[in-house]
C-alpha positions as CSV (number, residue, x, y, z in Angstrom):
1,X,-29.3,39.1,7.0
2,X,-28.0,35.6,6.4
3,X,-25.9,32.7,7.6
4,X,-23.5,30.8,5.4
5,X,-21.7,27.5,6.2
6,X,-17.9,27.6,5.4
7,X,-16.6,24.2,6.3
8,X,-17.0,23.9,10.1
9,X,-17.6,27.6,10.5
10,X,-20.7,29.7,10.0
11,X,-20.5,33.2,8.7
12,X,-23.3,35.6,9.4
13,X,-24.3,39.0,7.9
14,X,-26.5,40.9,10.3
15,X,-27.8,44.3,11.1
16,X,-25.8,46.1,13.7
17,X,-28.9,46.8,15.8
18,X,-29.7,43.1,15.9
19,X,-26.1,42.4,17.0
20,X,-26.4,45.1,19.8
21,X,-29.6,43.3,21.0
22,X,-27.9,39.9,21.0
23,X,-24.9,41.3,22.9
24,X,-27.2,43.0,25.5
25,X,-29.1,39.8,26.1
26,X,-26.0,37.6,26.3
27,X,-24.2,40.1,28.6
28,X,-27.2,40.4,30.9
29,X,-27.2,36.6,31.4
30,X,-23.5,35.9,31.8
31,X,-23.9,35.1,35.5
32,X,-26.4,32.4,34.7
33,X,-24.2,31.1,31.8
34,X,-20.6,31.8,32.6
35,X,-19.4,29.4,29.9
36,X,-20.4,32.1,27.4
37,X,-17.8,34.6,28.7
38,X,-14.9,32.9,27.0
39,X,-16.6,31.9,23.7
40,X,-15.0,33.2,20.5
41,X,-18.5,34.4,19.5
42,X,-18.9,36.7,22.4
43,X,-15.3,38.0,22.4
44,X,-15.5,38.7,18.6
45,X,-19.0,40.3,18.9
46,X,-17.8,42.6,21.6
47,X,-14.7,43.5,19.6
48,X,-16.7,44.2,16.5
49,X,-19.2,46.4,18.4
50,X,-16.4,48.3,20.2
51,X,-14.8,49.0,16.9
52,X,-18.2,50.2,15.4
53,X,-18.8,52.4,18.4
54,X,-15.4,53.9,18.3
55,X,-15.9,54.6,14.6
56,X,-19.0,56.6,15.6
57,X,-17.0,58.6,18.2
58,X,-18.0,56.7,21.3
59,X,-15.5,56.3,24.1
60,X,-16.0,52.6,24.8
61,X,-14.0,52.9,28.1
62,X,-16.8,55.1,29.5
63,X,-19.4,52.6,30.5
64,X,-22.3,55.1,30.3
65,X,-21.4,56.1,26.7
66,X,-20.9,52.4,25.8
67,X,-24.3,51.5,27.3
68,X,-26.1,54.3,25.6
69,X,-24.6,53.3,22.2
70,X,-25.7,49.7,22.8
71,X,-29.2,50.8,23.7
72,X,-29.1,50.0,27.4
73,X,-31.6,52.5,28.6
74,X,-31.8,51.2,32.2
75,X,-28.1,50.5,32.9
76,X,-26.8,51.2,36.4
77,X,-24.2,53.9,36.9
78,X,-20.6,52.7,37.2
79,X,-20.2,53.4,40.9
80,X,-23.3,51.2,41.6
81,X,-22.0,48.4,39.3
82,X,-18.7,48.3,41.2
83,X,-20.5,47.9,44.5
84,X,-22.6,45.0,43.1
85,X,-19.7,43.4,41.2
86,X,-19.1,39.7,41.9
87,X,-16.8,37.0,40.6
88,X,-18.4,34.7,38.0
89,X,-16.9,31.3,37.9
90,X,-17.5,28.7,35.1
């Protein structure tokens, strides 16, 4: 695992399990930090993880399967999430 500066950018090489943990923690706190939602980092991290999950045969459109792959052991079922859904504004 490492970080490397490339001009104004930083490139990182990290274990997928670490990236899953980072995603879970960031996603869990989006309501408290809505400015994270539109960051290139979070968008690219989610895209990368979706691609990895699909490569492993996970249907990322099925929230339960996606949560299980991410390691979310206590995720609420979709119907419960929909009832609790709220709009997050930056």
